[in-house]
C-alpha positions as CSV (number, residue, x, y, z in Angstrom):
1,X,0.0,0.0,0.0
2,X,1.4,3.4,-1.0
3,X,2.2,5.6,2.0
4,X,0.2,8.8,2.5
5,X,1.9,12.0,1.4
6,X,2.7,14.3,4.4
7,X,4.4,17.6,4.7
8,X,6.2,19.8,7.2
9,X,5.7,23.6,7.5
10,X,8.6,25.8,8.6
11,X,8.1,29.4,9.5
12,X,9.4,32.2,11.7
13,X,8.0,32.6,15.1
14,X,7.6,36.4,14.6
15,X,5.5,38.2,13.7
16,X,2.7,36.2,15.3
17,X,0.3,36.8,12.5
18,X,2.3,34.5,10.2
19,X,2.1,31.6,12.5
20,X,-1.6,32.1,13.3
21,X,-2.5,32.1,9.6
22,X,-0.4,29.1,8.8
23,X,-1.6,27.0,11.8
24,X,-5.2,27.7,10.7
25,X,-4.5,26.8,7.1
26,X,-2.9,23.5,8.2
27,X,-6.0,22.6,10.2
28,X,-8.4,23.1,7.3
29,X,-6.1,21.7,4.6
30,X,-7.0,18.4,3.0
31,X,-3.3,17.4,3.1
32,X,-1.5,16.2,6.3
33,X,1.0,18.9,7.2
34,X,2.8,19.2,10.6
35,X,4.4,22.4,11.9
36,X,7.2,22.9,14.4
37,X,4.5,23.9,17.0
38,X,3.4,20.2,17.0
39,X,6.8,18.8,17.7
40,X,7.9,17.3,21.0
41,X,10.3,20.1,21.9
42,X,11.1,19.8,25.7
43,X,14.6,18.7,26.4
44,X,15.7,19.2,22.8
45,X,16.9,22.1,20.6
46,X,14.1,23.1,18.2
47,X,16.5,22.6,15.3
48,X,17.0,18.9,16.0
49,X,13.3,18.2,16.0
50,X,12.7,20.3,12.9
51,X,15.3,18.5,10.9
52,X,13.9,15.2,12.0
53,X,10.5,16.5,10.9
54,X,11.9,17.4,7.5
55,X,13.6,14.0,7.2
56,X,10.4,12.1,7.8
57,X,8.1,14.2,5.6
58,X,7.4,13.9,1.8
59,X,7.7,17.6,1.2
60,X,8.5,20.9,2.9
61,X,6.4,24.1,2.9
62,X,8.4,27.1,4.2
63,X,7.3,30.6,4.7
64,X,9.6,33.5,3.6
65,X,7.3,36.4,4.5
66,X,10.1,37.5,6.9
67,X,13.5,36.1,6.1
68,X,14.9,34.1,9.0
69,X,18.2,32.2,9.5
70,X,16.6,29.0,10.8
71,X,14.0,28.7,8.1
72,X,16.5,29.6,5.3
73,X,18.8,26.8,6.6
74,X,15.9,24.4,6.7
75,X,14.9,25.2,3.1
76,X,18.5,24.5,2.0
77,X,18.5,21.3,4.0
78,X,15.3,20.0,2.5
79,X,16.5,20.8,-1.1
80,X,19.8,19.1,-0.4
81,X,18.0,16.1,1.1
82,X,15.9,15.7,-2.2
83,X,12.6,16.9,-0.8
84,X,10.1,18.9,-2.8
85,X,10.0,22.5,-1.3
86,X,7.1,24.9,-1.6
87,X,7.6,28.5,-0.6
88,X,4.9,30.8,0.6
89,X,4.8,34.6,1.4
90,X,2.1,36.5,3.3
91,X,1.6,39.6,1.2
92,X,-0.1,41.5,4.1
93,X,3.2,41.4,6.1
94,X,5.7,44.2,5.2
95,X,9.3,43.2,4.5
96,X,11.7,42.9,7.4
97,X,15.3,44.2,7.5
98,X,16.1,41.9,4.5
99,X,14.2,41.6,1.3
100,X,14.0,38.8,-1.1
101,X,15.4,41.1,-3.8
102,X,18.5,41.8,-1.8
103,X,19.3,38.2,-0.8
104,X,18.4,36.6,-4.1
105,X,17.9,32.8,-3.9
106,X,14.2,32.8,-3.3
107,X,13.2,34.9,-6.3
108,X,14.7,32.2,-8.5
109,X,13.1,29.4,-6.6
110,X,9.6,31.0,-6.8
111,X,7.0,31.4,-4.1
112,X,3.2,31.6,-3.7
113,X,1.7,34.7,-2.1
114,X,-1.4,34.5,0.1
115,X,-3.4,36.8,2.4
116,X,-5.4,34.5,4.6
117,X,-5.7,30.9,5.8
118,X,-8.3,30.0,3.2
119,X,-6.0,31.0,0.3
120,X,-3.0,29.3,1.9
121,X,-5.0,26.1,2.6
122,X,-6.1,25.9,-1.1
123,X,-2.5,26.3,-2.2
124,X,-1.2,23.6,0.1
125,X,-4.0,21.2,-1.0
126,X,-3.5,21.7,-4.7
127,X,0.2,22.3,-5.2
128,X,2.5,19.8,-6.9
129,X,4.2,18.0,-4.0
130,X,6.5,15.8,-6.1
131,X,9.4,16.4,-8.5
132,X,12.0,18.0,-6.2
133,X,14.9,20.0,-7.7
134,X,17.5,18.0,-9.6
135,X,20.8,17.8,-7.7
136,X,23.9,17.2,-9.9
137,X,26.3,14.6,-8.6
138,X,29.5,15.2,-10.4
139,X,32.3,16.3,-8.1
140,X,34.8,19.0,-9.2
141,X,37.9,17.0,-8.2
142,X,40.3,19.8,-9.3
143,X,38.7,22.3,-7.0
144,X,36.7,20.4,-4.4
145,X,36.1,23.1,-1.8
146,X,33.5,26.0,-2.0
147,X,33.9,29.1,0.1
148,X,31.3,31.8,0.8
149,X,33.2,35.1,0.9
150,X,32.2,38.4,2.5
151,X,32.3,41.8,0.9
152,X,35.4,42.9,2.8
153,X,38.7,41.0,3.1
154,X,39.3,41.4,6.8
155,X,42.1,39.8,8.7
156,X,39.7,37.1,9.9
157,X,38.5,36.4,6.4
158,X,42.1,36.4,5.0
159,X,43.1,33.9,7.7
160,X,40.4,31.5,6.6
161,X,41.5,31.7,2.9
162,X,45.2,31.2,3.9
163,X,44.4,28.1,6.0
164,X,42.4,26.5,3.2
165,X,45.3,27.2,0.8
166,X,47.7,25.7,3.4
167,X,45.6,22.6,3.4
168,X,46.5,22.4,-0.3
169,X,42.9,22.4,-1.5
170,X,42.0,24.5,-4.6
171,X,38.7,26.2,-4.0
172,X,35.9,28.1,-5.7
173,X,34.2,31.1,-4.1
174,X,31.1,33.2,-4.2
175,X,32.4,36.7,-4.0
176,X,29.7,39.4,-3.7
177,X,32.2,42.0,-5.1
178,X,32.2,40.1,-8.4
179,X,28.7,38.6,-8.3
180,X,26.2,40.7,-6.4
181,X,23.4,38.1,-6.5
182,X,23.4,34.4,-5.5
183,X,20.8,32.4,-7.3
184,X,19.4,29.2,-5.9
185,X,20.6,27.2,-8.9
186,X,24.1,28.5,-8.6
187,X,24.3,27.7,-4.9
188,X,22.9,24.2,-5.5
189,X,25.3,23.5,-8.4
190,X,28.3,24.8,-6.4
191,X,27.6,22.8,-3.3
192,X,26.7,19.6,-5.2
193,X,30.1,19.6,-7.0
194,X,32.1,20.1,-3.8
195,X,33.5,17.7,-1.2
196,X,33.6,20.5,1.4
197,X,31.9,23.8,2.1
198,X,33.3,26.7,4.2
199,X,30.7,29.2,5.5
200,X,32.1,32.1,7.6
201,X,29.3,34.0,9.3
202,X,29.8,37.7,9.7
203,X,29.3,39.7,12.9
204,X,26.2,41.9,13.0
205,X,28.7,44.8,13.1
206,X,29.9,44.0,9.6
207,X,28.6,45.8,6.6
208,X,26.3,43.5,4.6
209,X,26.2,40.9,7.4
210,X,22.4,40.3,7.1
211,X,22.5,39.3,3.4
212,X,25.7,37.4,3.8
213,X,24.5,35.3,6.7
214,X,21.2,34.5,5.1
215,X,23.1,33.2,2.1
216,X,25.3,31.3,4.5
217,X,22.3,29.7,6.1
218,X,21.0,28.5,2.7
219,X,24.4,27.1,1.6
220,X,25.0,25.4,5.0
221,X,21.6,23.8,4.8
222,X,22.3,22.5,1.3
223,X,25.6,21.1,2.4
224,X,24.1,19.3,5.4
225,X,21.3,18.0,3.3
226,X,23.7,16.6,0.7
227,X,26.0,15.2,3.4
228,X,29.0,17.3,2.5
229,X,31.9,18.1,4.8
230,X,30.9,21.5,6.3
231,X,32.7,24.1,8.3
232,X,30.6,27.0,9.6
233,X,32.9,29.6,11.2
234,X,31.7,32.3,13.5
235,X,33.7,35.0,15.2
236,X,32.8,34.9,18.9
237,X,29.2,34.6,19.9
238,X,27.4,36.5,17.2
239,X,25.1,35.9,15.1
240,X,23.9,32.3,15.0
241,X,20.6,31.5,16.8
242,X,21.2,29.5,20.0
243,X,19.5,26.3,18.8
244,X,22.0,26.1,15.9
245,X,25.2,26.6,18.0
246,X,26.1,22.9,17.9
247,X,26.5,23.2,14.1
248,X,29.0,26.1,14.3
249,X,32.8,26.4,15.0
250,X,33.4,29.4,17.2
251,X,36.6,31.3,16.8
252,X,37.7,33.6,19.6
253,X,41.3,33.8,18.4
254,X,42.8,33.6,14.9
255,X,44.6,30.4,15.8
256,X,41.2,28.8,16.4
257,X,40.6,29.0,12.6
258,X,43.7,26.9,12.1
259,X,42.2,24.1,14.2
260,X,38.8,24.3,12.6
261,X,40.1,24.3,9.0
262,X,42.5,21.5,9.9
263,X,39.6,19.3,11.1
264,X,37.6,20.3,8.0
265,X,40.5,19.4,5.7
266,X,40.5,15.9,7.2
267,X,36.8,15.5,6.5
268,X,37.4,16.5,2.9
269,X,40.2,14.0,2.6
270,X,37.8,11.3,3.9
271,X,35.2,12.4,1.3
272,X,37.8,12.0,-1.4
273,X,38.6,8.5,-0.2
274,X,34.9,7.5,-0.1
275,X,34.4,8.9,-3.6
276,X,37.4,6.9,-4.8
277,X,36.0,3.7,-3.3
278,X,32.6,4.3,-4.9
279,X,34.1,4.9,-8.4
280,X,36.4,1.9,-8.2
281,X,34.0,-0.7,-7.0
282,X,32.9,-1.6,-10.6
283,X,33.6,-5.1,-11.8
284,X,35.3,-3.6,-14.9
285,X,39.1,-4.1,-14.9
286,X,41.7,-1.4,-15.8
287,X,42.1,-3.0,-19.3
């Protein structure tokens, strides 16, 4: 017997109107959709239970009315995991600090606007919940690492680059000075062809930190969903949400970067070894 299609809805906790509309839409929808409000949270970080919810669902619905680090990471994770992702936006809610136009990513993925629970419920019930985005699987063995760069080449950023070079890995980058917008397709392609991903998160004091960190959340989610070696670096205690701290390497001193990139380089080497094992297990001989 074919299993029943079920979904998971990710959305920001603020403003409250978004959640209220979504929760009502889920109740009256003809499709089974859970939200993070229904999860067994006590004793667990919300992030752990949300990712479990995504893993167990057939498709993800995610609300981008107000852009949010957690939800953006979860969208990337679902895409990387091969899930169908449906994006929604409440057009009665004004844009937050960040807009979809500034960040990119979501405008190329596409989203459905709604203004009440009835409209949203109709979309959830009728939307195509199969056919996830295609994820390429060819690794760029000459340049196996992908780095998300910031707008300014600070000492902290330069140390990260120098340590990757010292690990003797050639790498590709997204540089906002050369390419002001990051499309979802480009991010997916770049992450998919990498063995390892490095995502430095900028302090809230840094120019352009909001846009950069939102892109970082999406790329990190993609990498985790695809099972890539991932190094998320953050300077001191800002800006990752508390429930995502376990995913992040804190750096309080420049030398901390050396250790974190060293660990990351080892994981990339393991990925290379696994890839070699996979490609050489054929019964075909050398001749």
